[in-house]
N, C-alpha and C positions, 0 to 999 in steps of 0.2 A: 311569377312562378319561380320557385327556388331552384337554383342550379345545383345539381348533385356533383360534388367533387369526388373523383375516384381516389381511393386510398392507395398510397405508394406500396409496392410489393415488399419493401424493406421497412415498413412502419414498425414492426415488432422490434427490429434491431435498434432503430432510433430511440424508441421508448426505453429499451434496456440500457442503452448507453447514457441516457439522461438520468437513469436511476443510479448508475455507477459503472465500474469496470465490467467488461464482458470477458469471460474466460473460455478457453478452447474446450473445456470439459462440458460446457453447455453446447453440445454438438450441433443441434438444429440452428441455434442463433449464430454460432460461429461459422457454419456453412453459408448461411445467408449473408453474414458480414463479408465473407470472402468473395461471394458471388456479386455483391452489389457495392463493393468498397469504393469505387469511383463515384457512384451516384450518392453514396452516404457522405463521402468527403465533400462533394459539391454542396449537398444540403447543409451541412454544418458550416461550410465556408460562407454561405449566404447569411448566416446569423453570427458571423465573426468568430467561429470556433474551428478547431483543428481536430481531426481524427488521427489518433496515434495507434498503429497496430504493431505490436511486438510479437511477430510470428514465432520467433525462437522461444520466447518465454510464455507464449500462449495466452496473451491478454491484449485487450484493446480498451482505449479510454478516450474521452474527449477532453481537450485542453482549451481553456479560455485565456488568450494572451492578456498580459497585464496592461492596465491603462497606460498610455504613453508609448507602447511598443509599435503603434501605427500612427499615421498622420490623421486618421479619421476620428470623428467624434466618439469618445468612449461609450461603450455599451454598459447597461446595468450588469452586475455580476450574477451569473446563474448559480455558480458554486461558491459557497462561502469558504474562505480560508480558515483553517483551524490551526491555531498555534499549539504546539505540544509543550508540555512541561519538560523540565530537565530529565526527569526519570523516564518519561515516555520516549524522548529523543534518544537517550542512552539505550533503552530497551530496543528501539528500532535499529540502532547501529549494531547491537549485539546479535539481533536476529538476521540482519543483512549479512553480517560476517559469517554467521552460521550457515546461511543459504549458499554462500560462496564456497565454504568447505564441503557442504553436501554435494554441490555440483561437481566438484573435483573428485570426490571419493565414490560417488554413487551413480548408478545408472537410472535411478528412479526419477520421477518428475515432481513428486509432491514431497514437501519437507514438513514433517510433523515433530512437535516437541510437547512433552507434558509440562505442567506448571512447575513440577519439581526440577525437570531438566533446565527450564528457563532460569530458575533460582540458582542452579549450579553454575550456569554460564555467567550470571551476574557476579557471583562470588569469585569466579576466575578473574573477572575484570578488576575486582577489588583485592586481589590476593596479597598485595603489599600493604593494604590499609586495615588498621585495627577497628575502625568504626563503620564497617560496611553495612551492618544491619540497620543503622540509624535511618538511612535513605529508603530502605526497603521493608519497612514494617507492614505496609499495605501494598502488595503487588497488584491487587485487583484494579487500582486506579489507572496505572500506566497500561495495563492489559486492556481495560475498557476503552481507553483513548485509541489504541491501535485497532481494536475491533470496530470502533465507530468510523474509522477512515478506510477500513477494508484491508489493512495489512495483515491482520489476524482473522482467522475464522475458527469458531469453536467447533471441533470435530466430534468430541466425546466429553460428556459432562458427568462428573461424579459428585453427587450432592453431599455424600458423606465425607469426602476428602478432596478439597480443591486441588491438592497437589497432583491428583490423578487426572485432572482435566487435561484433555489433549487438544492442541491447537495446530491448525495448518498455517504455515507462514506463506502467504500468497505472494506470487512473483511480481505483483504490482509494486512491491517494496523496492524493486530495482529502478522503477520510474521515479520514486521519491529520493533514493540514495544511489547515485552512480558509484563506480569504483573509486574515482577521484574524490568525490564528495565523502565517501566512506573514510578514506585516509585522513582527509582534512578534519572531519568531525571527530574521529578517534583521537587525533592529536589534541584538539581543543578540549575534549572531554577529559582526557588524561591529565592535561595541565590544570584543568578546573578541579578535578578530584584531588590532585596533589596540593593545590593551594588551600582548599577548604578543610582538608583533613590533616594538615601538618600540625 
């Protein structure tokens, strides 16, 4: 006779976290996440993963330690690492810096930019450079890269004019780029830009 296993009361949260980051604006899931956080942490701990909850920024995600970070036998990777192109990395840094400015100046919680505003921010980064357009002929590729990893979310689409597309910059970007990392990458990118465009 088959034994019926009862479903965990936080099963929906586990599935959502396995699909990607969970945000506070998904109110039902967020409430369950907070109510069952210890049990969820324990569940993921048993399969070698860590639950990270960023209450202040309103997101949660699961992290898989790198092989070699523990003494135990390495586990297969659940989440594939995605390497970003130079343009996508630069765009992420520009957006992360924009979110920092937004948090200082605004009381709002969600940060939106149109594609035109993103272009303007890129041009500011290249203000000293004559060849800025060479790298940015096709902005859709780095934007697509950041959409794929959940840093950007398309909020409003304009089929007639892509410049009017509006994106939300998700706060998960802070997990990818800390303040210290932001300064370090900005310095490296600035040096790179100077070296290739002299």
